C-alpha positions in Angstrom: 0.0 0.0 0.0 1.5 3.3 -1.0 1.8 6.3 1.3 -0.9 8.4 -0.4 -3.5 5.6 -0.2 -2.8 5.0 3.5 -3.1 8.7 4.3 -6.4 8.9 2.4 -7.8 5.8 4.2 -6.7 7.2 7.6 -8.3 10.6 6.8 -11.5 9.0 5.7 -11.6 6.8 8.8 -11.1 9.8 11.1 -13.8 11.8 9.4 -16.2 8.8 9.6 -15.5 8.4 13.3 -16.1 12.1 13.9 -19.4 12.0 12.0 -20.6 8.9 14.0 -19.6 10.6 17.3 -21.4 13.8 16.3 -24.5 11.8 15.3 -24.6 9.9 18.6 -24.2 13.1 20.6 -27.0 14.8 18.6 -29.3 11.8 19.1 -28.6 11.7 22.8 -29.5 15.4 23.1 -32.7 14.9 21.2 -33.6 11.9 23.4 -33.2 14.0 26.5 -35.4 16.7 25.1 -37.9 14.1 23.9 -38.1 12.7 27.4 -38.6 16.2 28.8 -41.4 16.7 26.2 -43.1 13.5 27.4 -42.8 14.7 31.0 -44.3 18.2 30.2 -47.0 17.2 27.7 -48.2 13.6 28.3 -48.2 13.4 32.0 -50.3 16.4 32.9 -52.8 16.0 30.0 -55.6 14.1 31.9 -55.4 16.6 34.7 -55.5 19.6 32.3 -58.7 18.1 30.8 -60.3 17.4 34.2 -59.6 20.8 35.6 -60.8 22.5 32.4 -64.1 20.6 32.4 -64.7 21.2 36.1 -64.0 24.9 36.0 -66.1 25.5 32.8 -68.9 23.4 34.3 -68.9 25.4 37.6 -68.0 28.7 36.0 -65.1 29.3 38.4 -61.6 28.0 39.0 -62.3 27.7 42.7 -62.2 24.0 43.6 -61.4 22.9 40.0 -58.2 21.1 41.1 -59.8 19.4 44.1 -59.4 15.6 43.8 -57.4 15.8 40.6 -54.1 14.0 40.8 -51.2 13.1 38.6 -49.4 10.1 40.0 -45.7 10.5 40.4 -43.9 8.0 38.3 -40.6 7.3 36.7 -40.4 8.7 33.2 -37.8 7.1 30.9 -35.0 9.6 30.4 -36.3 11.9 33.1 -36.4 9.8 36.3 -39.0 10.2 39.1 -41.5 12.9 38.7 -43.5 14.7 41.4 -46.8 16.6 40.8 -49.0 18.9 42.9 -52.3 20.5 42.0 -53.7 23.4 43.9 -57.4 23.8 44.7 -57.7 26.5 42.0 -56.1 24.2 39.3 -52.5 25.3 39.2 -50.3 22.3 38.2 -46.7 22.1 39.3 -44.5 19.2 38.2 -40.8 18.5 38.9 -38.3 15.9 37.8 -35.5 16.4 40.4 -33.0 14.0 38.8 -32.9 16.1 35.6 -33.7 19.5 37.3 -36.9 19.9 35.2 -39.9 22.0 36.3 -43.2 22.9 34.7 -46.0 25.1 36.0 -49.4 25.1 34.2 -51.7 27.9 35.3 -55.4 28.1 34.3 -57.2 31.4 33.6 -60.9 31.8 33.1 -62.0 34.3 30.4 -65.6 34.5 29.2 -66.4 31.2 30.9 -63.6 29.4 29.0 -60.3 28.1 30.5 -57.0 29.1 28.9 -53.7 27.7 30.1 -50.3 29.3 30.5 -47.2 27.3 30.8 -43.7 27.9 32.2 -40.8 25.4 32.0 -37.5 25.6 33.6 -34.8 25.4 32.4 -36.0 26.2 28.9 -32.9 24.9 27.3 -33.7 21.3 28.4 -37.0 21.3 26.7 -37.9 21.3 23.0 -38.7 24.7 21.6 -42.4 25.4 21.8 -43.2 22.6 24.3 -45.7 24.9 26.1 -47.7 25.3 22.9 -48.2 21.5 22.8 -48.9 21.3 26.5 -51.8 23.8 26.3 -52.9 23.4 22.7 -55.9 21.2 23.1 -57.4 23.4 25.8 -56.8 26.9 24.3 -59.9 27.9 22.4 -59.1 31.4 21.1 
């Protein structure tokens, strides 16, 4: 094998290894954000619906969160989650192992419930996660 061919093969091998490494790192970052997305969107969805229905039926947020629970469970890629719901329907979720937090706050306007969302730290969540969290319940 001549010297130019060997240099070319080594160069191609190094570039291929760097591309594979970058691809794996990118995939891992996306997996972590995907897990945060599942934590923020899928876990509180039944509670959002229950609070929305109760508040709109009663015409007030008072007591809309009473009896509504989100069971704490382990989320793959996130770890254990903890949830609390206030009597007026504010939902607070944390995943301490990953340092994730979400707060979902209902607001009643013209007898309809609209949700606002705050995630922390934003960099660990996919961009626009809050629009997916509150989308089914915002009726503008």
